Residue, then its C-alpha position, 0 to 999 in steps of 0.5 A: m299697216q292699213v284697214q279697209t272695208y271690204l264689201f260682199f254684194e252677194g251677186r249684184c256687186e257690178e250692179a252697186l259698182d255702176f250705182y255708185q259710179k253714177t251717184l257718187g262719182a265713184e272710180v271703179g277699178p279693174i273687175i276680176r271675174f271669178h272665171e279669171n282666176p288663174d288659180d282656179p281655171e276649172g272653176r273648182n273653188f267658186p259657187p256653180g254659176a258664179g263664172e261671170m260675177v265679180m271676185h273682186s273690184t275696187f271703187r275710189i270715193g275722194q281719197t278712199t278705197i273701197l274693195a267689193s266681191d260678189g262673195r259667194c253670190g249667194g244673194g241677199a247681201r247683209f249690211a248691219g252693224s255698219s255704215l259708211c260716212l261720207q264727210v264732205a266741207e259743205p252743206e250743200e254737198a251734203e245735201r246733194l250726196f244725200h238727195a241722190l243715195t236717197a233717190t232710190g234708197q231709204i231714209v233713216m234720219p232725214m238730213r238736218k243740222t245737229f250740234f257736231s255738223p251743219a248737214f247730217g242725214m243716213v240712209t241705206d242705199p238700195f243694196g243695203v249700205g248704210w251711209m251717214i253724210l256729214a257736212t263737216a264746215 
């Protein structure tokens, strides 16, 4: 059994995939667009105008694969109540990733030393996804 995270970007998935590739070094998997769905060649089961939007894709950061889609393409993705946690070995790498995400995101908690990590910070990226960056060494 496996549990995986599936993020629905509601119309900004391809932009998010590009962002994570450039910012975090994510490896983006194949992109399947709504119009490529062989079970629905007439597009009856996806939102109007969503043909070129991302029906399904994946991106890999380190050893973790995250699933991604434009969902119902309704705009206004909501990621409240959850965060993704980037765990790295060194504080310098945590700082680098934190600053990469905050360049266009919003700082929730500045990077600092805590009782559980030599470098920990929280940020919300430009798509509304919460990130916790944590050095383990």
